[in-house]
KOLGUNU-896981 format. One line per 8 residues: for each residue x, y, z of C-alpha. Coordinates in steps of 0.2 Angstrom, whole numbers, plus 2048, in hexadecimal, padded with zeros to 3 digits. Example, Ala and Ser with C-alpha at 12.3 -4.5 7.8 and 13.67 -1.06 7.14 Angstrom:
2
83E:7EA:827 ~ 844:7FB:824
//
This chain:
185
800:800:800 ~ 80E:80C:803 ~ 816:80A:7F2 ~ 810:81A:7EB ~ 815:824:7FA ~ 826:81C:7FB ~ 829:820:7E8 ~ 825:832:7EB
82F:833:7FB ~ 83E:82D:7F2 ~ 83C:83B:7E6 ~ 83D:848:7F4 ~ 82A:84A:7F9 ~ 82A:846:80C ~ 818:84D:811 ~ 80B:846:805
7F9:849:806 ~ 7EC:83C:800 ~ 7DB:842:7FA ~ 7CC:838:7F6 ~ 7B9:83A:7F5 ~ 7A9:831:7FA ~ 798:834:7F2 ~ 79B:836:7E0
78F:827:7DC ~ 780:82A:7E7 ~ 770:831:7E2 ~ 76E:83B:7F2 ~ 779:845:7FE ~ 789:850:7FC ~ 79A:84A:7F5 ~ 7A7:849:803
7BA:84B:801 ~ 7C8:848:80D ~ 7DA:84C:80D ~ 7E6:843:818 ~ 7F8:846:81C ~ 7FF:837:825 ~ 811:836:82D ~ 81E:82D:822
820:820:82F ~ 80D:81C:832 ~ 808:80B:82C ~ 7F8:802:82F ~ 7F5:7F3:824 ~ 7E2:7F4:827 ~ 7E1:805:81E ~ 7DA:801:80C
7CE:808:7FF ~ 7BE:80C:809 ~ 7B4:802:7FD ~ 7BE:7F2:802 ~ 7BA:7F4:814 ~ 7AB:7F1:81E ~ 7A1:7FF:826 ~ 7A7:7F8:837
7B9:7F8:832 ~ 7B8:80A:82A ~ 7B0:810:83B ~ 7BE:808:845 ~ 7CC:810:83A ~ 7C4:821:839 ~ 7CB:827:84B ~ 7DB:81E:848
7DE:828:838 ~ 7D9:838:840 ~ 7E4:835:84F ~ 7F3:831:845 ~ 7F2:83D:837 ~ 7FE:84C:837 ~ 7EF:856:830 ~ 7DF:852:827
7D0:85B:81F ~ 7BE:856:81B ~ 7B3:860:810 ~ 7A3:85F:806 ~ 79C:865:7F6 ~ 789:867:7F8 ~ 77B:860:7EE ~ 778:871:7E7
78A:872:7E1 ~ 789:861:7D9 ~ 77A:867:7D0 ~ 782:877:7CB ~ 793:871:7C6 ~ 791:85E:7C3 ~ 797:850:7CE ~ 7A9:850:7C7
7AC:863:7CA ~ 7A3:862:7DB ~ 7AF:854:7E0 ~ 7BE:860:7DC ~ 7B6:86E:7E6 ~ 7B5:862:7F5 ~ 7C6:85C:7F3 ~ 7CE:86D:7F2
7C4:872:802 ~ 7CB:863:80B ~ 7DD:867:806 ~ 7DB:879:80C ~ 7D8:872:81D ~ 7E9:869:81E ~ 7F3:873:82B ~ 804:86C:828
80F:871:81A ~ 80F:863:80D ~ 819:85F:7FD ~ 80D:855:7F2 ~ 7FB:850:7F0 ~ 7F6:83F:7EA ~ 7E4:83D:7E4 ~ 7D9:82E:7DF
7DA:831:7CD ~ 7D3:843:7CE ~ 7DE:851:7C6 ~ 7DD:861:7D0 ~ 7E3:872:7CB ~ 7E6:882:7D5 ~ 7F2:87B:7E2 ~ 803:881:7E6
809:870:7E8 ~ 80A:862:7DB ~ 7FB:856:7D9 ~ 7FD:845:7D3 ~ 7ED:83B:7CE ~ 7EF:828:7D1 ~ 7E2:81C:7C9 ~ 7DB:811:7D7
7E6:81C:7E3 ~ 7DB:817:7F1 ~ 7E2:805:7EF ~ 7F4:80A:7EC ~ 7F8:818:7F8 ~ 7F5:818:80B ~ 7F2:82B:80C ~ 7E4:82A:7FE
7DD:81A:807 ~ 7DC:823:817 ~ 7D4:832:80F ~ 7C7:827:807 ~ 7C3:820:818 ~ 7C1:831:820 ~ 7B6:837:811 ~ 7AB:827:811
7A8:827:824 ~ 7A4:839:825 ~ 798:838:816 ~ 790:829:81D ~ 78D:832:82E ~ 785:841:824 ~ 779:835:81B ~ 774:82D:82C
770:83E:832 ~ 765:841:823 ~ 75D:830:826 ~ 756:838:837 ~ 74E:846:82D ~ 748:83B:81E ~ 746:829:825 ~ 73B:824:817
74A:824:80B ~ 754:818:815 ~ 765:822:814 ~ 76B:819:823 ~ 76B:809:819 ~ 771:80E:808 ~ 77A:81F:80B ~ 772:827:7FC
777:81A:7EF ~ 76B:814:7E2 ~ 765:804:7EA ~ 754:7FC:7E6 ~ 74E:803:7F7 ~ 754:814:7F3 ~ 74D:814:7E2 ~ 73C:80E:7E9
73C:81C:7F5 ~ 740:828:7E8 ~ 731:821:7DE ~ 725:822:7EC ~ 72B:833:7F4 ~ 734:83C:7E7 ~ 745:845:7E9 ~ 748:850:7F8
748:862:7F3
//
């Protein structure tokens, strides 16, 4: 998992921020992005692409990542921003907001396949980066757990949609609720 980070550390980049998102595929809710700067000597074999982990495992790793990170940021792009700009651009907005929260100077940003412009530091998009770089995998966990919590809160407001169960993804149950109740305005 550390191959990507190690490659760039050997090139002189010692403080590497990983960035990923959660919520690009769902039919409901915001897109959430996280940026995570882990210490070079941090290693946790359980950290992996959030999609490969159970909800229980993600929840267990969430405080471990937050405690051990040199710095991290978590940010959103709203549903109205998704509607206005499209999901791809809204994801970039959320990612840049998350990076802005990093409070430790860094050398490099690695993203999960998302090119970002406008940063003073180099950005390298890595295809399937959340499975290749620990810092991106950690960011994917921070983003996924945070977004899931938002959707669980929305479930309290709109229990008829079942957000607690499907987190806004287009499951049979969610599609049936949309058919019955219509979209939330």
